[in-house]
C-alpha positions in Angstrom: -70.0 -66.2 -257.2 -67.1 -66.3 -254.7 -63.6 -66.5 -255.9 -61.3 -68.9 -254.1 -57.8 -67.3 -254.3 -56.2 -70.4 -252.8 -57.5 -72.6 -255.6 -56.0 -70.1 -258.1 -52.7 -70.1 -256.2 -52.6 -73.9 -256.3 -53.3 -73.9 -260.0 -50.5 -71.3 -260.5 -48.2 -73.6 -258.5 -49.0 -76.5 -260.8 -48.4 -74.3 -263.9 -45.1 -73.1 -262.5 -44.0 -76.8 -262.1 -45.0 -77.4 -265.7 -43.1 -74.4 -267.0 -40.0 -74.7 -269.1 -38.2 -72.4 -266.7 -38.9 -74.6 -263.7 -38.1 -77.8 -265.6 -34.8 -76.3 -266.7 -34.0 -75.3 -263.1 -34.9 -78.7 -261.8 -32.7 -80.4 -264.5 -29.8 -78.2 -263.6 -30.3 -78.7 -259.9 -30.4 -82.5 -260.4 -27.2 -82.3 -262.5 -25.4 -80.4 -259.7 -26.6 -82.8 -257.1 -25.5 -85.8 -259.2 -21.9 -84.5 -259.3 -20.3 -84.8 -255.8 -17.7 -82.1 -256.4 -20.2 -79.7 -257.9 -22.6 -80.4 -255.0 -20.0 -79.6 -252.4 -19.0 -76.4 -254.1 -22.6 -75.3 -254.5 -23.5 -76.2 -250.9 -20.5 -74.2 -249.7 -21.5 -71.2 -251.9 -25.1 -71.4 -250.6 -23.9 -71.5 -247.0 -21.7 -68.4 -247.4 -24.6 -66.7 -249.1 -27.1 -67.5 -246.3 -24.6 -66.4 -243.6 -24.1 -63.0 -245.3 -27.9 -62.6 -245.8 -28.5 -63.5 -242.1 -25.9 -60.9 -241.0 -27.6 -58.3 -243.2 -31.0 -59.0 -241.8 -29.7 -58.8 -238.2 -28.0 -55.5 -239.0 -24.5 -56.9 -238.4 -21.6 -55.6 -240.4 -20.0 -57.7 -243.0 -16.2 -57.7 -242.9 -14.1 -57.0 -245.9 -12.7 -60.5 -245.5 -16.2 -62.0 -245.7 -16.9 -60.0 -248.8 -13.6 -61.1 -250.3 -14.3 -64.8 -249.5 -17.8 -64.5 -251.0 -16.4 -63.0 -254.2 -13.8 -65.7 -254.5 -16.4 -68.4 -254.0 -18.7 -66.9 -256.7 -15.8 -66.8 -259.1 -15.0 -70.4 -258.3 -18.5 -71.8 -258.6 -19.1 -69.9 -261.9 -16.2 -71.8 -263.4 -18.1 -75.0 -262.9 -20.4 -75.4 -266.0 -23.1 -77.2 -264.0 -23.3 -74.6 -261.3 -23.1 -71.8 -263.8 -26.0 -73.3 -265.6 -28.0 -73.7 -262.4 -27.3 -70.1 -261.5 -28.6 -69.0 -264.9 -31.7 -71.1 -264.5 -32.3 -69.6 -261.0 -32.1 -66.1 -262.5 -34.6 -67.0 -265.2 -37.0 -68.6 -262.7 -36.5 -65.5 -260.4 -37.5 -63.2 -263.2 -40.7 -65.2 -263.9 -41.6 -65.2 -260.2 -40.9 -61.4 -260.0 -43.2 -60.8 -263.0 -45.9 -63.0 -261.5 -45.5 -61.1 -258.2 -46.0 -57.8 -260.0 -49.2 -59.1 -261.6 -50.5 -60.4 -258.2 -49.7 -57.0 -256.5 -51.2 -54.9 -259.2 -54.7 -54.6 -257.7 -53.2 -53.3 -254.4 -50.9 -50.9 -256.1 -53.7 -49.5 -258.1 -55.9 -49.2 -255.0 -53.3 -47.4 -253.0 -52.0 -45.5 -255.9 -55.5 -43.9 -256.5 -55.9 -43.1 -252.8 -52.6 -41.3 -252.6 -53.5 -38.7 -255.3 
């Protein structure tokens, strides 16, 4: 009997969409998007975050001014209850995805772990 990993992955996708963590994340995301001021703040925060990540990936140095601006933006967005709730929901969803990734990678880790001994 052949196992279709893609079918299992699609089933996992559906289960993630039904999870409390995902539903909470979606509700918080919708609440931020429904509030024009919160959406602008969040979009600005995400843009700064993406710019810094892109610089890091390209090996470019991040200036102290950019670090300062990013820290000030984080402080500002965390003061907005809707954005703070969204960020907390993102963290919870990220933890779930991380745990799932560990489970998915376990067979390879075991395989290579045995060979390295």
